[in-house]
C-alpha positions in Angstrom: -101.2 12.5 -44.3 -99.7 16.1 -45.7 -96.2 16.8 -46.2 -95.8 20.7 -46.1 -93.6 22.7 -48.0 -90.5 20.8 -47.3 -87.3 19.7 -47.9 -86.7 15.7 -47.8 -87.4 14.4 -44.3 -87.5 11.1 -43.0 -89.9 12.0 -40.4 -92.8 12.1 -43.7 -92.4 8.4 -44.0 -92.3 7.3 -40.5 -95.4 9.1 -39.9 -97.3 7.7 -43.2 -96.2 4.3 -42.6 -98.7 2.9 -45.1 -101.1 5.8 -44.8 -104.2 5.7 -47.1 -103.1 8.8 -49.0 -99.9 10.5 -49.1 -99.9 14.4 -50.2 -96.5 15.6 -51.2 -94.7 18.3 -53.0 -92.3 17.9 -56.1 -90.0 20.2 -58.0 -89.0 19.5 -61.5 -85.1 19.2 -60.8 -84.6 19.7 -64.6 -85.9 23.1 -64.4 -83.4 25.9 -65.6 -82.6 30.0 -64.5 -84.1 32.3 -61.8 -85.8 35.5 -61.5 -83.8 36.6 -58.8 -80.1 34.9 -60.4 -80.1 32.4 -57.8 -79.5 28.5 -59.6 -83.2 26.7 -59.2 -81.0 23.7 -58.2 -79.4 25.5 -55.2 -82.5 26.5 -54.0 -85.1 24.0 -54.2 -82.7 21.4 -53.0 -82.5 23.8 -50.1 -86.2 23.7 -49.7 -87.8 21.1 -51.5 -88.3 17.7 -52.8 -86.9 16.3 -56.0 -88.5 13.5 -57.9 -85.4 11.0 -56.5 -85.8 12.4 -53.1 -89.4 11.4 -53.0 -89.1 8.3 -54.9 -87.0 7.2 -51.4 -89.3 9.1 -49.2 -92.4 7.5 -51.0 -91.0 3.8 -51.1 -90.5 4.0 -47.2 -93.9 5.3 -46.3 -95.8 3.1 -48.8 -99.2 5.2 -49.4 -101.7 3.4 -50.6 -102.1 6.8 -53.3 -99.2 9.2 -53.7 -100.8 12.7 -54.8 -98.2 15.4 -55.7 -99.0 18.4 -55.0 -97.6 22.3 -55.2 -95.6 20.8 -58.5 -93.0 23.5 -59.2 -91.8 23.5 -62.4 -93.2 22.7 -65.6 -97.3 22.1 -66.3 -98.7 19.6 -64.4 -100.9 18.5 -67.7 -97.7 17.4 -69.3 -97.2 14.4 -67.4 -93.5 15.3 -67.1 -93.6 15.5 -63.3 -95.2 11.9 -62.9 -92.6 10.6 -65.6 -89.4 11.9 -63.6 -91.1 10.1 -60.0 -91.2 6.9 -62.1 -88.2 7.2 -63.6 -86.1 7.8 -60.1 -88.0 4.3 -59.5 -90.7 5.0 -57.6 -93.9 2.3 -58.8 -96.4 2.7 -56.4 -99.9 4.6 -57.2 -99.4 8.4 -58.0 -101.4 11.3 -59.2 -100.8 14.5 -59.6 -103.5 16.7 -58.1 -105.3 19.4 -59.8 -107.7 22.2 -58.2 -111.2 20.5 -57.2 -109.8 17.0 -57.8 -111.2 14.6 -55.1 -109.6 11.8 -54.0 
């Protein structure tokens, strides 16, 4: 299942319901600054999913594998996004997607 580019919604958890793979976007809620002058937290919290929100959604959805895609914030290679999701309480299988990865 693919979440799309979305703010948190219970419909993702309901549609996944133990699915094999859930691809979900997530933003780094520790970002600061913005090119348009709006704080990232105001913009991103309105239109995207934070680590805390995704931990709740994925906990309800129970995917066999959660794949983070459309990650906004720090580079994927530093593992910060996975650490943030774990710190938010998600303990399931999760990977951070990179172009051309196969799951």
